[in-house]
C-alpha positions in Angstrom: 0.0 0.0 0.0 2.8 2.5 0.8 4.5 1.6 -2.5 1.2 2.3 -4.3 0.9 5.6 -2.5 4.4 6.5 -3.5 3.7 5.6 -7.2 0.7 7.9 -7.2 2.7 10.6 -5.5 5.5 10.2 -8.1 3.0 10.5 -11.0 1.5 13.7 -9.6 4.9 15.2 -8.9 6.1 14.3 -12.4 3.1 16.0 -14.0 4.0 19.1 -12.1 7.7 18.8 -13.0 6.8 18.5 -16.7 4.6 21.6 -16.5 7.4 23.5 -14.7 10.0 22.7 -17.4 8.3 25.1 -19.8 10.2 28.3 -20.5 13.5 27.1 -18.9 16.1 28.6 -21.1 18.7 30.1 -18.7 20.3 29.1 -15.4 18.2 31.6 -13.6 15.1 29.9 -15.0 16.4 26.5 -13.9 17.9 27.2 -10.5 15.7 30.2 -9.3 12.5 29.9 -11.3 13.5 33.2 -12.9 13.1 34.9 -9.6 9.3 35.0 -10.0 7.9 33.1 -7.0 5.1 34.6 -5.0 5.1 35.0 -1.2 2.9 32.0 -0.2 4.8 29.6 -2.5 8.1 31.1 -1.3 7.1 30.5 2.3 6.0 27.0 1.8 9.1 26.0 -0.2 11.3 27.6 2.4 9.5 25.7 5.2 9.5 22.4 3.2 13.2 22.8 2.5 13.9 23.4 6.1 11.6 20.9 7.8 12.5 17.4 6.7 12.7 13.8 8.0 14.7 15.5 10.7 11.4 16.6 12.3 8.9 13.7 12.2 11.6 11.1 12.6 14.6 12.8 14.2 13.0 15.4 16.4 10.1 13.1 17.5 12.7 10.5 18.6 14.9 13.2 20.3 11.9 14.6 22.3 10.9 11.0 23.3 14.4 10.2 24.5 15.6 13.5 26.0 12.6 15.5 27.0 11.5 19.1 26.8 15.0 20.4 25.9 14.4 19.2 22.4 11.6 21.8 22.1 14.0 24.6 23.2 16.6 23.3 20.8 14.3 23.5 17.8 12.7 26.8 18.8 16.1 28.4 19.0 16.4 27.5 15.3 13.1 29.2 14.6 13.9 32.3 16.6 17.3 32.6 14.9 15.8 32.1 11.4 13.1 34.7 11.8 15.6 37.2 13.2 18.1 36.6 10.5 15.6 36.6 7.7 14.0 39.8 8.9 17.3 41.6 8.7 19.4 39.8 6.0 16.8 38.5 3.5 16.1 41.9 1.9 19.9 42.5 1.6 20.4 39.0 -0.1 17.4 39.7 -2.3 18.6 43.1 -3.5 22.2 41.9 -4.1 21.0 38.8 -5.9 18.9 41.0 -8.3 21.5 43.7 -8.9 24.5 41.4 -9.5 22.7 38.3 -11.0 23.7 35.9 -8.3 22.3 32.3 -8.7 24.5 30.4 -6.3 24.8 31.6 -2.6 28.6 31.3 -2.7 28.8 33.9 -5.5 28.3 36.4 -2.7 31.9 35.7 -1.7 33.6 36.3 -5.0 33.5 40.1 -5.1 34.9 40.7 -1.6 37.1 37.6 -1.1 37.9 36.5 -4.6 37.1 33.5 -6.9 39.2 31.0 -5.0 37.2 31.7 -1.8 33.8 31.2 -3.5 35.1 28.0 -5.0 36.4 26.7 -1.7 33.2 27.6 0.1 31.2 25.7 -2.5 33.5 22.6 -2.1 33.2 22.8 1.7 29.4 23.1 1.5 29.3 20.1 -0.8 31.2 18.1 1.8 29.0 19.4 4.7 25.7 18.8 3.1 26.2 15.2 1.9 25.5 13.8 5.5 22.5 16.2 5.9 21.0 15.3 2.6 21.6 11.6 3.1 19.5 11.6 6.3 16.5 12.5 4.2 16.9 9.2 2.3 17.7 7.3 5.5 14.6 8.6 7.4 12.3 7.8 4.5 13.8 4.4 3.9 13.1 3.4 7.5 9.4 4.0 6.8 8.9 2.0 3.7 9.2 -1.3 5.6 10.9 -3.0 2.6 14.5 -4.0 1.7 16.6 -1.0 2.8 18.7 -0.8 -0.3 15.6 -0.9 -2.5 14.0 1.8 -0.4 17.1 4.0 -0.7 17.0 3.7 -4.5 13.3 4.5 -4.7 13.6 7.7 -2.6 16.8 8.8 -4.3 15.1 8.5 -7.7 12.2 10.6 -6.6 14.6 13.3 -5.2 16.6 13.6 -8.4 13.9 13.2 -11.0 11.8 16.3 -10.3 14.9 18.5 -9.8 16.3 17.2 -13.1 13.2 17.8 -15.1 11.8 21.1 -13.8 14.4 22.8 -11.7 13.4 25.3 -9.0 9.9 25.9 -10.3 9.1 22.3 -10.1 10.7 22.0 -6.6 8.9 25.1 -5.4 5.4 24.0 -6.5 5.8 20.5 -5.2 7.2 21.9 -2.0 4.1 24.0 -1.5 1.7 21.1 -1.9 3.8 18.8 0.2 4.3 21.4 3.0 0.5 21.7 3.4 0.2 17.9 3.5 3.1 17.6 6.0 1.5 20.0 8.5 -1.9 18.4 8.1 -0.5 14.9 8.8 1.4 16.2 11.9 -1.9 17.5 13.3 -3.6 14.1 12.6 -0.7 12.2 14.1 -0.9 14.2 17.4 -4.7 13.9 17.5 -4.5 10.1 17.1 -1.7 9.7 19.6 -3.5 11.8 22.1 -6.6 9.7 21.8 -5.1 6.3 21.7 -1.8 6.4 23.5 -1.3 9.5 25.7 -1.7 13.2 26.0 0.7 15.2 28.0 4.3 15.6 29.1 6.1 13.0 31.2 7.9 13.7 34.5 11.1 12.7 32.9 11.0 15.6 30.4 12.6 18.1 32.8 15.4 20.4 31.6 18.3 20.4 32.1 18.9 16.6 32.5 21.6 14.1 31.7 21.4 14.7 28.0 20.5 18.4 27.9 23.3 19.8 29.9 23.9 23.6 29.3 27.0 22.8 27.3 25.3 20.3 25.0 22.3 22.6 24.5 24.6 25.5 23.5 26.7 23.3 21.2 23.7 21.9 19.4 21.7 25.1 19.1 24.6 27.4 18.0 24.8 26.1 14.4 21.0 25.8 14.3 20.6 29.5 15.2 22.6 30.6 12.1 21.2 28.0 9.8 19.4 30.6 7.6 22.7 32.2 6.6 25.1 29.3 6.5 23.1 26.7 4.7 23.0 27.4 1.0 19.8 25.5 0.2 17.8 28.0 2.3 19.9 31.1 1.7 19.3 30.6 -2.0 15.5 30.8 -1.3 16.1 34.5 -0.5 16.7 35.0 -4.3 13.4 33.6 -5.6 10.6 35.9 -4.4 9.3 38.1 -7.2 9.3 41.3 -5.2 10.0 42.7 -1.7 6.4 42.3 -0.6 6.6 38.6 -1.5 9.8 38.3 0.4 8.3 39.8 3.6 5.3 37.6 3.3 7.6 34.6 3.0 9.3 35.4 6.3 6.0 35.9 8.2 4.2 32.8 6.8 7.3 30.7 7.4 7.4 31.8 11.0 3.8 30.8 11.5 4.3 27.4 9.8 7.5 26.8 11.8 5.9 27.5 15.2 2.9 25.3 14.6 5.0 22.4 13.2 7.7 22.5 15.9 5.0 22.5 18.6 3.2 19.6 17.1 6.3 17.5 16.5 7.9 17.9 19.9 4.6 17.4 21.7 4.2 14.1 19.7 7.5 12.8 21.0 6.8 13.9 24.6 3.3 12.3 24.5 4.8 9.0 23.2 7.2 9.0 26.1 4.3 9.6 28.5 2.6 6.7 26.8 5.7 4.5 27.6 5.5 5.5 31.2 1.8 4.5 31.2 2.6 1.2 29.5 0.7 2.1 26.3 3.7 2.5 24.0 6.8 0.2 23.9 10.1 1.4 25.3 12.4 2.3 22.3 16.1 2.4 22.8 17.1 3.6 19.3 15.3 6.9 19.1 15.1 7.1 15.2 12.8 4.0 15.4 10.2 5.8 17.6 8.1 7.2 14.6 8.2 3.9 12.7 7.0 2.1 15.8 4.1 4.6 16.1 3.2 4.0 12.5 3.0 0.3 13.1 0.4 0.9 15.8 -1.8 3.1 13.6 -4.6 2.0 11.3 -3.0 1.1 7.9 -4.6 4.0 5.9 -3.5 6.5 8.5 0.0 5.1 8.9 0.4 5.3 5.1 -0.7 8.9 5.0 1.7 9.9 7.8 4.6 7.9 6.3 4.0 9.6 3.0 4.1 13.0 4.6 7.5 12.2 6.1 8.7 11.0 2.8 7.5 14.2 1.2 9.4 16.2 3.8 12.5 14.3 3.0 12.1 14.7 -0.8 11.4 18.5 -0.5 14.6 19.0 1.5 16.8 16.7 -0.5 15.9 17.8 -4.0 16.3 21.5 -2.9 19.8 20.7 -1.6 20.8 18.7 -4.7 19.6 21.6 -6.9 21.5 24.2 -4.9 24.7 22.1 -4.8 24.5 21.6 -8.5 24.3 25.4 -9.0 27.3 25.9 -6.8 29.4 23.3 -8.6 28.5 24.8 -11.9 28.9 28.5 -11.1 31.5 28.6 -8.2 33.7 25.6 -9.0 33.5 25.4 -12.8 32.6 29.1 -13.3 30.1 28.0 -16.0 27.4 30.7 -16.2 25.3 29.6 -19.2 24.8 25.9 -19.8 21.9 24.2 -18.1 22.5 20.6 -19.2 25.7 20.4 -17.2 23.8 21.4 -14.0 21.4 18.5 -14.7 24.3 16.2 -15.0 25.5 17.2 -11.5 22.0 16.5 -10.1 22.5 12.9 -11.2 26.1 12.7 -9.9 25.2 14.1 -6.5 22.3 11.7 -6.1 24.6 8.7 -6.8 26.9 10.0 -4.0 23.9 10.4 -1.6 22.9 6.8 -2.3 26.3 5.5 -1.4 26.4 7.6 1.8 22.8 6.6 2.9 23.6 2.9 2.5 26.3 3.2 5.2 23.7 4.3 7.8 26.2 6.6 9.4 24.5 7.7 12.6 21.6 9.4 14.4 19.6 11.8 12.2 19.7 14.8 14.6 23.5 14.5 15.1 24.1 14.2 11.4 22.0 17.3 10.7 23.9 19.3 13.4 27.2 18.1 12.0 26.5 19.6 8.6 25.5 23.0 10.1 28.6 22.9 12.3 30.9 22.5 9.3 29.1 25.4 7.5 29.7 27.7 10.5 33.1 28.5 9.0 31.3 30.6 6.4 29.4 32.8 8.9 32.1 35.4 9.5 32.5 35.8 5.7 28.8 36.4 5.2 28.6 38.9 8.1 31.8 40.5 6.8 30.2 41.3 3.5 27.5 43.5 5.1 29.3 44.8 8.2 33.1 45.0 7.8 35.1 46.9 5.2 38.3 44.9 5.9 39.1 41.4 4.7 40.1 40.0 1.4 41.3 36.8 -0.2 43.7 35.8 2.6 41.1 36.5 5.2 38.5 34.4 3.4 40.9 31.5 2.8 42.2 31.5 6.4 38.8 31.7 7.9 37.3 28.9 5.8 40.3 26.5 6.2 40.7 27.1 10.0 37.0 26.7 10.6 36.6 23.6 8.4 39.7 21.8 9.9 38.4 22.6 13.4 34.9 21.2 12.6 36.2 18.0 11.0 38.9 17.3 13.7 36.7 17.9 16.7 33.8 16.1 15.2 36.0 13.1 14.6 37.2 13.2 18.2 33.6 13.5 19.3 34.2 16.7 21.3 30.9 18.0 22.7 31.6 21.7 22.2 32.7 21.4 18.6 30.3 24.0 17.2 31.4 26.5 19.9 35.0 26.0 18.9 34.3 26.4 15.2 32.4 29.6 15.8 35.2 31.0 18.0 38.0 29.9 15.8 36.4 31.2 12.6 35.7 34.6 14.0 39.1 34.9 15.6 40.9 34.1 12.4 38.6 36.4 10.4 39.2 39.4 12.7 42.9 38.7 13.1 43.8 38.1 9.4 41.4 40.8 8.3 43.2 43.4 10.4 46.6 42.3 9.2 45.4 42.3 5.5 43.9 45.8 5.9 47.2 47.0 7.5 49.3 45.7 4.6 46.9 47.2 2.1 47.2 50.7 3.7 
């Protein structure tokens, strides 16, 4: 039944993608839908790109296993995103229009040079492979079929729509899927409240053994700056058709995010309360909490909720693949015209994602945070464009390399405060080398 639902879902999405491929003649058409997306669609594609399998699989399990701190963790992301979008989105939008930027990393080229924009695109590619792979992993867990086959099915869906219709296809399908995702979260909470439990368990207190102040700070820091450092969402600032649509995107995304975050974290807490009451089994591997819930639901409802999670995964993953393709094309290869080459990289990136997903590298939440932690090395460069006159090629190179090496090394050593160290090292290097570079230039 779930496979039949996915087939129907693929047919509908493919019809939309075929419709969207009309009038695609330039890279702006393919990667940005010619910058002609309205406010509501922009908000829904931003929300769908942001909220993925991380939420209904990763965050539900995190709330179940660790308590109310998970709500604070995710709400810090929402607060940070609304704050950053309110201030920086108009600046991104204006610069994108004036200078013809398509890839987010093109922002770096004018101030820091071509080599910095190229290196930032390569680092983003490395960072986002784990994050994108969790979309495939989370969906594959739900299909209840052979894992390898499930990975191949989900990967095909991710690549196909991006390949055919580009950003317009992704934005329209995102909008439809975003509404469905939110509706199914409401229904899942309602069913759980009626049949398992309604409430917050005593064990949900904060802080606790998991949510120590240091862990909370380390996990939330990269999340707070997600809107600036993650190219798949910063690229969304280019697509609204006018400033009014951009402002509407920010407001509607905030409303969507608050509702969805509340529903998802409450679902996880209620399931834990159900365990305490003996109405829900004790789950040790937290990413299996949502699949276990689906196994207890009526089949039609379980299929609908599972499909909504798969939709969330697809919307995020195909957006990332499309963004990474634009970055390889424009920042690494410096190709500004051909579209076919961008489609080629959509396919290559999907193959890499399949390989990574088959390894089942770890918990969904931790993999998502790892990606954003690596991308923190770009934060000083982004802020520097708007707020600092100093800094050039050597500042950009030193900041990226120092931050990236810090992130990879400390993550490999499993250091709890990795993101804090990356943040501190990146800004310290940016300020130090920036002042030196300015002194030499004067």
